One Martini backbone bead per residue (centre of mass of N, CA, C, O) as a GRO file, in nm:
protein
  479
    1MET     BB    1  -6.321   5.641 -10.373
    2ALA     BB    2  -6.185   5.799 -10.610
    3GLU     BB    3  -6.151   6.062 -10.771
    4LYS     BB    4  -6.284   6.104 -11.082
    5SER     BB    5  -6.052   6.257 -11.233
    6GLU     BB    6  -5.824   6.062 -11.150
    7ARG     BB    7  -5.950   5.797 -11.236
    8SER     BB    8  -5.998   5.869 -11.543
    9ARG     BB    9  -5.661   5.908 -11.555
   10TYR     BB   10  -5.511   5.675 -11.404
   11PHE     BB   11  -5.317   5.837 -11.213
   12LEU     BB   12  -5.205   6.058 -11.403
   13SER     BB   13  -4.902   6.260 -11.373
   14PRO     BB   14  -4.661   6.534 -11.401
   15ASP     BB   15  -4.576   6.507 -11.122
   16ARG     BB   16  -4.319   6.576 -10.887
   17ILE     BB   17  -4.154   6.590 -10.607
   18ARG     BB   18  -3.984   6.775 -10.768
   19GLN     BB   19  -3.978   7.038 -10.943
   20SER     BB   20  -3.919   7.104 -11.246
   21THR     BB   21  -3.695   7.297 -11.442
   22GLN     BB   22  -3.918   7.239 -11.666
   23ALA     BB   23  -4.155   7.439 -11.761
   24GLY     BB   24  -4.473   7.352 -11.902
   25ARG     BB   25  -4.515   7.059 -11.913
   26ASN     BB   26  -4.662   6.784 -12.016
   27LEU     BB   27  -4.748   6.454 -11.981
   28ILE     BB   28  -4.595   6.351 -12.225
   29GLU     BB   29  -4.316   6.491 -12.169
   30GLU     BB   30  -4.279   6.364 -11.883
   31THR     BB   31  -4.286   6.065 -11.974
   32LEU     BB   32  -4.038   6.085 -12.164
   33SER     BB   33  -3.847   6.183 -11.941
   34ASP     BB   34  -3.855   5.927 -11.779
   35HIS     BB   35  -3.725   5.751 -11.994
   36ALA     BB   36  -3.456   5.896 -12.008
   37ARG     BB   37  -3.376   5.863 -11.709
   38VAL     BB   38  -3.365   5.556 -11.700
   39VAL     BB   39  -3.170   5.475 -11.954
   40THR     BB   40  -2.927   5.681 -11.833
   41CYS     BB   41  -2.881   5.530 -11.579
   42THR     BB   42  -2.662   5.342 -11.397
   43ALA     BB   43  -2.852   5.121 -11.284
   44PHE     BB   44  -2.946   5.023 -11.561
   45ARG     BB   45  -2.670   4.949 -11.686
   46ARG     BB   46  -2.596   4.725 -11.473
   47LEU     BB   47  -2.790   4.498 -11.583
   48GLN     BB   48  -2.583   4.376 -11.802
   49THR     BB   49  -2.419   4.233 -11.526
   50LYS     BB   50  -2.678   4.084 -11.447
   51ALA     BB   51  -2.855   3.814 -11.365
   52GLN     BB   52  -3.115   3.610 -11.431
   53VAL     BB   53  -2.979   3.303 -11.382
   54PHE     BB   54  -2.683   3.320 -11.518
   55SER     BB   55  -2.398   3.377 -11.389
   56LEU     BB   56  -2.127   3.477 -11.559
   57GLU     BB   57  -2.198   3.474 -11.861
   58THR     BB   58  -2.055   3.408 -12.190
   59ASN     BB   59  -2.324   3.382 -12.341
   60ALA     BB   60  -2.486   3.624 -12.526
   61ALA     BB   61  -2.768   3.463 -12.569
   62VAL     BB   62  -2.795   3.498 -12.273
   63ARG     BB   63  -2.966   3.639 -12.034
   64THR     BB   64  -2.992   3.931 -11.879
   65ARG     BB   65  -3.140   4.159 -11.690
   66LEU     BB   66  -3.167   4.355 -11.927
   67THR     BB   67  -3.294   4.183 -12.152
   68HIS     BB   68  -3.534   4.106 -11.980
   69THR     BB   69  -3.641   4.395 -11.937
   70LEU     BB   70  -3.698   4.458 -12.236
   71GLU     BB   71  -3.913   4.238 -12.269
   72VAL     BB   72  -4.107   4.340 -12.053
   73ALA     BB   73  -4.158   4.616 -12.185
   74MET     BB   74  -4.278   4.506 -12.444
   75PHE     BB   75  -4.519   4.357 -12.310
   76GLY     BB   76  -4.638   4.599 -12.162
   77GLU     BB   77  -4.699   4.769 -12.417
   78LEU     BB   78  -4.888   4.562 -12.546
   79ILE     BB   79  -5.101   4.545 -12.327
   80ALA     BB   80  -5.162   4.848 -12.294
   81GLY     BB   81  -5.257   4.892 -12.584
   82LYS     BB   82  -5.498   4.700 -12.569
   83VAL     BB   83  -5.638   4.828 -12.343
   84PHE     BB   84  -5.668   5.116 -12.471
   85ASP     BB   85  -5.840   5.037 -12.707
   86ASN     BB   86  -6.079   4.955 -12.531
   87LEU     BB   87  -6.123   5.222 -12.374
   88VAL     BB   88  -6.181   5.398 -12.625
   89SER     BB   89  -6.417   5.225 -12.760
   90SER     BB   90  -6.590   5.258 -12.475
   91GLY     BB   91  -6.534   5.565 -12.355
   92THR     BB   92  -6.325   5.562 -12.099
   93ALA     BB   93  -6.101   5.697 -12.275
   94GLU     BB   94  -5.863   5.923 -12.388
   95GLU     BB   95  -5.637   5.951 -12.645
   96ASN     BB   96  -5.426   6.150 -12.490
   97LEU     BB   97  -5.340   5.899 -12.292
   98ARG     BB   98  -5.181   5.677 -12.434
   99LEU     BB   99  -4.882   5.735 -12.383
  100PRO     BB  100  -4.880   5.760 -12.076
  101PHE     BB  101  -4.990   5.476 -12.033
  102THR     BB  102  -4.788   5.291 -12.199
  103LYS     BB  103  -4.516   5.427 -12.099
  104THR     BB  104  -4.544   5.375 -11.798
  105VAL     BB  105  -4.542   5.076 -11.814
  106SER     BB  106  -4.270   5.047 -11.955
  107ASN     BB  107  -4.107   5.197 -11.739
  108ALA     BB  108  -4.180   5.006 -11.505
  109CYS     BB  109  -4.043   4.760 -11.636
  110LEU     BB  110  -3.753   4.884 -11.645
  111LEU     BB  111  -3.764   4.890 -11.308
  112HIS     BB  112  -3.835   4.605 -11.177
  113ASP     BB  113  -3.500   4.513 -11.138
  114ILE     BB  114  -3.307   4.754 -11.027
  115GLY     BB  115  -3.275   4.622 -10.713
  116ASN     BB  116  -3.114   4.386 -10.771
  117PRO     BB  117  -2.887   4.187 -10.664
  118PRO     BB  118  -2.639   4.001 -10.671
  119PHE     BB  119  -2.741   3.680 -10.762
  120GLY     BB  120  -3.023   3.745 -10.704
  121HIS     BB  121  -3.210   3.567 -10.485
  122LEU     BB  122  -2.952   3.479 -10.329
  123GLY     BB  123  -2.869   3.763 -10.262
  124GLU     BB  124  -3.117   3.826 -10.091
  125TYR     BB  125  -3.071   3.592  -9.887
  126ALA     BB  126  -2.793   3.680  -9.785
  127ILE     BB  127  -2.894   3.943  -9.657
  128GLN     BB  128  -3.109   3.825  -9.470
  129LYS     BB  129  -2.920   3.630  -9.316
  130TRP     BB  130  -2.716   3.841  -9.210
  131ILE     BB  131  -2.921   3.995  -9.042
  132ALA     BB  132  -3.015   3.758  -8.867
  133ASP     BB  133  -2.732   3.672  -8.752
  134ASN     BB  134  -2.684   4.001  -8.654
  135GLU     BB  135  -2.918   4.118  -8.485
  136GLN     BB  136  -2.813   4.128  -8.190
  137SER     BB  137  -2.560   4.309  -8.240
  138LEU     BB  138  -2.711   4.547  -8.372
  139CYS     BB  139  -2.909   4.611  -8.138
  140SER     BB  140  -2.692   4.657  -7.926
  141SER     BB  141  -2.545   4.888  -8.071
  142TRP     BB  142  -2.788   5.077  -8.097
  143LYS     BB  143  -2.847   5.110  -7.798
  144LYS     BB  144  -2.574   5.235  -7.723
  145GLN     BB  145  -2.635   5.478  -7.947
  146GLY     BB  146  -2.958   5.559  -7.881
  147VAL     BB  147  -3.164   5.378  -8.015
  148ALA     BB  148  -3.476   5.342  -8.042
  149GLN     BB  149  -3.700   5.078  -8.046
  150GLU     BB  150  -3.904   5.197  -8.240
  151HIS     BB  151  -3.706   5.220  -8.479
  152VAL     BB  152  -3.620   4.928  -8.501
  153ALA     BB  153  -3.912   4.825  -8.557
  154ARG     BB  154  -3.934   4.987  -8.836
  155PHE     BB  155  -3.659   4.892  -8.996
  156LEU     BB  156  -3.564   4.586  -8.960
  157PRO     BB  157  -3.768   4.418  -9.132
  158GLY     BB  158  -3.674   4.519  -9.412
  159PHE     BB  159  -3.391   4.387  -9.379
  160LYS     BB  160  -3.473   4.086  -9.320
  161TYR     BB  161  -3.667   4.130  -9.604
  162PHE     BB  162  -3.506   4.181  -9.833
  163ASP     BB  163  -3.588   4.362 -10.148
  164GLY     BB  164  -3.569   4.457 -10.476
  165ASN     BB  165  -3.821   4.635 -10.485
  166ALA     BB  166  -3.742   4.832 -10.260
  167GLN     BB  167  -3.460   4.907 -10.380
  168GLY     BB  168  -3.568   5.030 -10.641
  169PHE     BB  169  -3.720   5.263 -10.515
  170ARG     BB  170  -3.476   5.384 -10.373
  171ILE     BB  171  -3.295   5.443 -10.613
  172VAL     BB  172  -3.499   5.642 -10.779
  173SER     BB  173  -3.591   5.826 -10.514
  174ARG     BB  174  -3.256   5.865 -10.401
  175LEU     BB  175  -2.966   5.733 -10.502
  176GLN     BB  176  -2.981   5.901 -10.776
  177TRP     BB  177  -2.779   6.131 -10.723
  178LEU     BB  178  -2.726   6.482 -10.791
  179SER     BB  179  -2.851   6.738 -10.574
  180ASP     BB  180  -3.062   6.546 -10.432
  181SER     BB  181  -3.316   6.329 -10.272
  182SER     BB  182  -3.490   6.255 -10.561
  183GLY     BB  183  -3.314   6.143 -10.761
  184LEU     BB  184  -3.476   6.109 -11.069
  185ASN     BB  185  -3.736   6.258 -11.049
  186LEU     BB  186  -4.004   6.120 -11.091
  187THR     BB  187  -4.301   6.055 -11.145
  188ALA     BB  188  -4.555   5.962 -10.948
  189SER     BB  189  -4.672   5.749 -11.138
  190LEU     BB  190  -4.418   5.576 -11.175
  191LEU     BB  191  -4.355   5.515 -10.878
  192ALA     BB  192  -4.626   5.370 -10.830
  193SER     BB  193  -4.592   5.157 -11.078
  194MET     BB  194  -4.352   4.987 -10.900
  195VAL     BB  195  -4.548   4.902 -10.663
  196LYS     BB  196  -4.636   4.580 -10.549
  197TYR     BB  197  -4.588   4.634 -10.245
  198LEU     BB  198  -4.771   4.770  -9.933
  199THR     BB  199  -4.494   4.738  -9.750
  200PRO     BB  200  -4.221   4.747  -9.495
  201THR     BB  201  -4.388   4.493  -9.364
  202PRO     BB  202  -4.441   4.179  -9.358
  203ALA     BB  203  -4.679   3.971  -9.349
  204THR     BB  204  -4.837   3.731  -9.238
  205THR     BB  205  -4.959   3.424  -9.345
  206LYS     BB  206  -5.261   3.515  -9.245
  207ASN     BB  207  -5.191   3.824  -9.388
  208ARG     BB  208  -5.159   3.859  -9.748
  209LEU     BB  209  -5.333   4.073  -9.822
  210GLY     BB  210  -5.291   4.361 -10.015
  211PHE     BB  211  -4.994   4.327 -10.097
  212ARG     BB  212  -4.830   4.225  -9.791
  213GLY     BB  213  -4.605   3.976  -9.825
  214LYS     BB  214  -4.392   4.203  -9.909
  215VAL     BB  215  -4.146   4.412  -9.957
  216GLY     BB  216  -4.189   4.746 -10.121
  217TYR     BB  217  -4.061   4.926  -9.895
  218PHE     BB  218  -3.892   5.139  -9.701
  219GLU     BB  219  -3.896   5.333  -9.429
  220SER     BB  220  -3.717   5.560  -9.563
  221GLU     BB  221  -3.970   5.586  -9.802
  222SER     BB  222  -4.258   5.642  -9.669
  223LYS     BB  223  -4.299   5.951  -9.711
  224THR     BB  224  -4.282   5.944 -10.015
  225LEU     BB  225  -4.512   5.751 -10.067
  226GLU     BB  226  -4.738   5.910  -9.933
  227GLN     BB  227  -4.707   6.157 -10.114
  228ILE     BB  228  -4.783   6.011 -10.379
  229TRP     BB  229  -5.062   5.904 -10.308
  230LYS     BB  230  -5.196   6.174 -10.239
  231ARG     BB  231  -5.134   6.322 -10.505
  232LEU     BB  232  -5.302   6.095 -10.684
  233GLY     BB  233  -5.551   5.967 -10.513
  234LEU     BB  234  -5.489   5.730 -10.359
  235LYS     BB  235  -5.534   5.505 -10.137
  236TRP     BB  236  -5.524   5.559  -9.771
  237ASP     BB  237  -5.428   5.397  -9.470
  238ALA     BB  238  -5.436   5.573  -9.180
  239ASN     BB  239  -5.426   5.351  -8.958
  240ALA     BB  240  -5.170   5.191  -9.086
  241GLY     BB  241  -4.989   5.362  -9.282
  242LEU     BB  242  -5.091   5.266  -9.578
  243PRO     BB  243  -5.156   5.152  -9.860
  244GLY     BB  244  -5.490   5.083 -10.018
  245GLN     BB  245  -5.346   5.066 -10.313
  246ARG     BB  246  -5.281   5.017 -10.625
  247HIS     BB  247  -5.157   5.093 -10.902
  248PRO     BB  248  -5.301   4.994 -11.193
  249LEU     BB  249  -5.028   4.948 -11.368
  250VAL     BB  250  -4.899   4.714 -11.207
  251PHE     BB  251  -5.060   4.477 -11.333
  252LEU     BB  252  -4.911   4.501 -11.615
  253MET     BB  253  -4.621   4.465 -11.523
  254GLU     BB  254  -4.661   4.188 -11.384
  255ALA     BB  255  -4.757   4.031 -11.634
  256ALA     BB  256  -4.507   4.083 -11.812
  257ASP     BB  257  -4.309   3.932 -11.630
  258ASP     BB  258  -4.440   3.657 -11.628
  259ILE     BB  259  -4.422   3.605 -11.927
  260ALA     BB  260  -4.114   3.638 -11.966
  261TYR     BB  261  -3.964   3.447 -11.746
  262CYS     BB  262  -4.091   3.171 -11.798
  263LEU     BB  263  -3.965   3.150 -12.099
  264SER     BB  264  -3.665   3.252 -12.090
  265ASP     BB  265  -3.540   3.043 -11.898
  266ILE     BB  266  -3.587   2.806 -12.094
  267GLU     BB  267  -3.438   2.914 -12.344
  268ASP     BB  268  -3.163   2.928 -12.198
  269ALA     BB  269  -3.144   2.626 -12.134
  270LEU     BB  270  -3.141   2.540 -12.428
  271GLU     BB  271  -2.884   2.700 -12.512
  272LYS     BB  272  -2.713   2.529 -12.276
  273ARG     BB  273  -2.817   2.226 -12.261
  274ILE     BB  274  -2.990   2.147 -11.996
  275VAL     BB  275  -3.230   2.110 -12.193
  276SER     BB  276  -3.485   1.972 -12.386
  277GLU     BB  277  -3.736   2.003 -12.602
  278GLU     BB  278  -3.873   1.728 -12.545
  279ALA     BB  279  -3.887   1.746 -12.238
  280PHE     BB  280  -4.063   1.998 -12.235
  281LYS     BB  281  -4.303   1.895 -12.395
  282LYS     BB  282  -4.378   1.657 -12.198
  283ALA     BB  283  -4.432   1.861 -11.944
  284LEU     BB  284  -4.671   1.961 -12.057
  285ASP     BB  285  -4.974   2.035 -12.057
  286ARG     BB  286  -5.225   1.936 -12.256
  287THR     BB  287  -5.352   2.220 -12.328
  288THR     BB  288  -5.100   2.369 -12.398
  289ARG     BB  289  -4.988   2.179 -12.617
  290ARG     BB  290  -5.243   2.181 -12.807
  291LYS     BB  291  -5.262   2.502 -12.848
  292HIS     BB  292  -4.918   2.592 -12.882
  293TRP     BB  293  -4.803   2.330 -13.017
  294LYS     BB  294  -4.615   2.299 -13.319
  295LYS     BB  295  -4.564   2.109 -13.588
  296LEU     BB  296  -4.311   2.093 -13.810
  297ASP     BB  297  -4.187   2.085 -14.119
  298SER     BB  298  -3.954   1.839 -14.202
  299LYS     BB  299  -3.876   1.958 -14.501
  300LYS     BB  300  -3.762   2.182 -14.345
  301ARG     BB  301  -3.547   2.426 -14.236
  302HIS     BB  302  -3.429   2.445 -13.896
  303CYS     BB  303  -3.367   2.573 -13.618
  304LYS     BB  304  -3.297   2.562 -13.309
  305TYR     BB  305  -3.570   2.524 -13.127
  306ALA     BB  306  -3.822   2.611 -13.317
  307GLU     BB  307  -4.072   2.502 -13.168
  308PHE     BB  308  -4.037   2.678 -12.922
  309VAL     BB  309  -4.060   2.955 -13.057
  310VAL     BB  310  -4.346   2.910 -13.148
  311PHE     BB  311  -4.465   2.858 -12.873
  312ARG     BB  312  -4.385   3.124 -12.741
  313THR     BB  313  -4.546   3.302 -12.941
  314ASN     BB  314  -4.827   3.178 -12.887
  315LEU     BB  315  -4.841   3.213 -12.576
  316THR     BB  316  -4.779   3.520 -12.550
  317ARG     BB  317  -5.020   3.611 -12.714
  318HIS     BB  318  -5.230   3.496 -12.523
  319LEU     BB  319  -5.140   3.638 -12.258
  320VAL     BB  320  -5.164   3.924 -12.350
  321ASN     BB  321  -5.469   3.914 -12.414
  322ARG     BB  322  -5.564   3.821 -12.135
  323ALA     BB  323  -5.456   4.054 -11.967
  324ALA     BB  324  -5.618   4.272 -12.108
  325GLU     BB  325  -5.901   4.151 -12.061
  326ILE     BB  326  -5.895   4.140 -11.752
  327PHE     BB  327  -5.855   4.434 -11.698
  328CYS     BB  328  -6.124   4.517 -11.824
  329GLU     BB  329  -6.305   4.341 -11.648
  330GLN     BB  330  -6.154   4.475 -11.373
  331HIS     BB  331  -6.149   4.786 -11.386
  332ASP     BB  332  -6.307   4.892 -11.132
  333ALA     BB  333  -6.154   4.718 -10.913
  334ILE     BB  334  -5.877   4.840 -10.970
  335LEU     BB  335  -5.940   5.147 -10.927
  336ASP     BB  336  -6.061   5.076 -10.626
  337GLY     BB  337  -5.877   4.855 -10.484
  338GLU     BB  338  -6.009   4.533 -10.494
  339LEU     BB  339  -5.797   4.380 -10.626
  340GLN     BB  340  -5.604   4.069 -10.501
  341HIS     BB  341  -5.485   3.983 -10.793
  342PRO     BB  342  -5.337   3.878 -11.040
  343LEU     BB  343  -5.447   3.862 -11.350
  344LEU     BB  344  -5.361   3.553 -11.439
  345ASP     BB  345  -5.499   3.414 -11.191
  346LEU     BB  346  -5.805   3.456 -11.331
  347ASP     BB  347  -5.698   3.234 -11.532
  348LYS     BB  348  -5.683   2.907 -11.560
  349GLU     BB  349  -5.511   2.850 -11.810
  350SER     BB  350  -5.285   3.054 -11.764
  351SER     BB  351  -5.205   2.962 -11.482
  352ALA     BB  352  -5.130   2.673 -11.563
  353ALA     BB  353  -4.908   2.743 -11.766
  354LEU     BB  354  -4.723   2.905 -11.573
  355ASP     BB  355  -4.691   2.683 -11.356
  356GLY     BB  356  -4.559   2.481 -11.539
  357LEU     BB  357  -4.307   2.652 -11.609
  358LYS     BB  358  -4.207   2.691 -11.316
  359GLN     BB  359  -4.182   2.388 -11.247
  360PHE     BB  360  -3.974   2.317 -11.457
  361ALA     BB  361  -3.758   2.515 -11.366
  362ARG     BB  362  -3.726   2.405 -11.074
  363LYS     BB  363  -3.656   2.094 -11.167
  364ASN     BB  364  -3.427   2.172 -11.426
  365ILE     BB  365  -3.269   2.458 -11.375
  366PHE     BB  366  -3.217   2.569 -11.080
  367VAL     BB  367  -3.067   2.269 -11.020
  368SER     BB  368  -2.838   2.308 -11.179
  369ALA     BB  369  -2.507   2.318 -11.174
  370GLU     BB  370  -2.470   2.598 -11.293
  371ALA     BB  371  -2.662   2.752 -11.111
  372VAL     BB  372  -2.574   2.653 -10.826
  373GLY     BB  373  -2.270   2.712 -10.821
  374VAL     BB  374  -2.284   3.024 -10.854
  375GLU     BB  375  -2.481   3.084 -10.622
  376LEU     BB  376  -2.306   2.981 -10.393
  377SER     BB  377  -2.087   3.181 -10.444
  378GLY     BB  378  -2.266   3.433 -10.418
  379PHE     BB  379  -2.337   3.395 -10.123
  380GLN     BB  380  -2.038   3.417 -10.015
  381ILE     BB  381  -1.985   3.697 -10.128
  382VAL     BB  382  -2.204   3.868  -9.993
  383THR     BB  383  -2.133   3.780  -9.705
  384GLY     BB  384  -1.830   3.868  -9.721
  385LEU     BB  385  -1.880   4.170  -9.771
  386LEU     BB  386  -2.036   4.227  -9.506
  387ASP     BB  387  -1.816   4.137  -9.319
  388ALA     BB  388  -1.586   4.331  -9.420
  389LEU     BB  389  -1.773   4.603  -9.353
  390SER     BB  390  -1.854   4.579  -9.036
  391PRO     BB  391  -1.651   4.776  -8.890
  392LEU     BB  392  -1.821   5.036  -8.957
  393LEU     BB  393  -2.049   4.970  -8.732
  394SER     BB  394  -1.853   5.029  -8.467
  395LEU     BB  395  -1.851   5.317  -8.501
  396ALA     BB  396  -1.870   5.622  -8.429
  397SER     BB  397  -2.049   5.862  -8.572
  398MET     BB  398  -1.826   6.075  -8.588
  399ASP     BB  399  -1.606   5.893  -8.715
  400PHE     BB  400  -1.754   5.803  -8.969
  401ARG     BB  401  -1.802   6.088  -9.087
  402ALA     BB  402  -1.502   6.168  -9.105
  403LEU     BB  403  -1.430   5.949  -9.312
  404LEU     BB  404  -1.643   6.018  -9.530
  405GLU     BB  405  -1.531   6.335  -9.542
  406ARG     BB  406  -1.225   6.352  -9.487
  407LYS     BB  407  -1.174   6.399  -9.182
  408ARG     BB  408  -1.058   6.500  -8.887
  409SER     BB  409  -1.101   6.344  -8.556
  410GLY     BB  410  -0.838   6.348  -8.340
  411LYS     BB  411  -0.717   6.082  -8.428
  412LYS     BB  412  -0.531   5.834  -8.500
  413PRO     BB  413  -0.488   5.679  -8.798
  414SER     BB  414  -0.430   5.387  -8.671
  415GLU     BB  415  -0.727   5.346  -8.557
  416PHE     BB  416  -0.832   5.355  -8.892
  417ALA     BB  417  -0.688   5.175  -9.105
  418LEU     BB  418  -0.927   5.006  -9.217
  419GLU     BB  419  -1.177   5.193  -9.228
  420SER     BB  420  -1.052   5.413  -9.424
  421ARG     BB  421  -1.061   5.205  -9.664
  422LEU     BB  422  -1.348   5.100  -9.673
  423VAL     BB  423  -1.492   5.377  -9.722
  424GLU     BB  424  -1.366   5.405 -10.022
  425LEU     BB  425  -1.579   5.202 -10.154
  426LEU     BB  426  -1.804   5.382 -10.146
  427SER     BB  427  -2.050   5.550 -10.264
  428ARG     BB  428  -2.112   5.876 -10.328
  429LYS     BB  429  -2.422   5.876 -10.364
  430HIS     BB  430  -2.477   5.716 -10.102
  431ALA     BB  431  -2.339   5.913  -9.908
  432LEU     BB  432  -2.523   6.159  -9.965
  433ALA     BB  433  -2.785   6.020  -9.872
  434PHE     BB  434  -2.692   5.957  -9.587
  435LEU     BB  435  -2.637   6.249  -9.492
  436ASP     BB  436  -2.924   6.355  -9.540
  437CYS     BB  437  -3.062   6.161  -9.332
  438VAL     BB  438  -2.885   6.244  -9.081
  439ASP     BB  439  -2.962   6.545  -9.080
  440ALA     BB  440  -3.269   6.485  -9.025
  441GLU     BB  441  -3.191   6.199  -8.842
  442PRO     BB  442  -2.946   6.154  -8.614
  443ASP     BB  443  -3.060   5.909  -8.437
  444LEU     BB  444  -3.037   5.710  -8.716
  445GLU     BB  445  -2.742   5.658  -8.807
  446PRO     BB  446  -2.690   5.345  -8.761
  447ILE     BB  447  -2.919   5.259  -8.960
  448PHE     BB  448  -2.810   5.415  -9.212
  449ARG     BB  449  -2.538   5.270  -9.221
  450LEU     BB  450  -2.640   4.993  -9.292
  451GLN     BB  451  -2.789   5.086  -9.549
  452LEU     BB  452  -2.535   5.172  -9.697
  453LEU     BB  453  -2.414   4.888  -9.724
  454LEU     BB  454  -2.658   4.765  -9.876
  455ASP     BB  455  -2.643   4.955 -10.115
  456TYR     BB  456  -2.358   4.871 -10.210
  457VAL     BB  457  -2.394   4.564 -10.248
  458SER     BB  458  -2.670   4.556 -10.412
  459GLY     BB  459  -2.541   4.744 -10.656
  460MET     BB  460  -2.383   4.523 -10.764
  461THR     BB  461  -2.234   4.340 -10.980
  462ASP     BB  462  -2.129   4.035 -11.021
  463SER     BB  463  -1.830   4.105 -11.105
  464HIS     BB  464  -1.785   4.323 -10.881
  465ALA     BB  465  -1.819   4.136 -10.647
  466VAL     BB  466  -1.590   3.946 -10.707
  467LYS     BB  467  -1.363   4.156 -10.713
  468THR     BB  468  -1.413   4.271 -10.418
  469TYR     BB  469  -1.383   4.011 -10.268
  470HIS     BB  470  -1.091   3.959 -10.340
  471VAL     BB  471  -0.979   4.209 -10.215
  472VAL     BB  472  -1.079   4.175  -9.912
  473ARG     BB  473  -0.941   3.866  -9.920
  474GLY     BB  474  -0.637   3.900 -10.073
  475PHE     BB  475  -0.683   3.936 -10.423
  476PRO     BB  476  -0.609   4.205 -10.613
  477SER     BB  477  -0.524   4.064 -10.902
  478VAL     BB  478  -0.806   4.002 -10.959
  479ARG     BB  479  -1.030   4.045 -11.259
   0.00000   0.00000   0.00000
């Protein structure tokens, strides 16, 4: 069990990985500073041109990854507020923790999709498949460059199962470089509150408990994560070298995301006329329809799909309340790291409603011509970008560094005519983070170089990926 003082404060702390330059601030001030750091960073702004479901959408009423994120943050703060009301009334928490508690949940929600690559989940799959298809050549190259097999075994699985959750943690803890490797230098509490999965290597299908079924962070950030867990007093599995529990507030962020995306994807499909309100209503399970769908007065004037909007409002209110209630019911198990399921999975009615929404989206929205067509293009674009950048992986470490730092390598410029131009595409922030990692562990330079390319491609917006793909494929005039 965690230390009582840390547990009673819900593992909330003003501490940062690097001490803040503003001394003497309390937990409330540091939590508000976290919020400012998140909403003003470039990675957060890029979410406005990353797709939620429909990439490169021209209809402004359809959600982007940013508008979805804002909705998740709103639901997260609602759930957290209801939870905290209960904790205060039961004497479990002190009122002075309210803002840090609710705002940390909201901040974690703002960060939950910040690592998603262009074109969403198919972009993730494109990266995973590219790594799998090139695994043999990558490993052969690394072996020739002296990378020990033990290092390959540590790092490669995270790339093979590349996940936006892990990339998001990497972005805010390292890649949002200002003047050092601490990224946005967020509080340890917020960084822990965005980690849904507790491993850099996904577990087998036979052992997916403990939230270890997907990559939650990369090996490159494992030391940072361990430092955070130990600083907050969260359980750490020393034998496995892995976190032994989630931060409690992750459960609230996760519930908020489930509530938001299940309904927003359907509303966007209604807006685009991919599905009809009547077809959706018929697909609902009987309990959900009876409890939450209300027939509107036909004598009044209503906007388009008004009944769906009322349904969405009714259902989200119910789900928000249930998520808060379940957190309070499971309070001790959550704080002790014993709960092994998302909150809403523990309520049969809520779980059935969400499963029904997800099933409807899979059968009617994600397979629509509009969604599939752009995703297929996106898959080719992400794959093509990695192919185009791959000559950089063949360079000797010394030559690549010389190109990155724009220094003379002693070789003729014509020898690196292509590579010298490709390297100019890479983000300066990413390059600084790469050089910092290489200086600390020079033997791992080839691995960090691949990760630099993944950082660059996964950080693109949908539109920038299209533009860059056209450039590297020979159509520079395309805008």
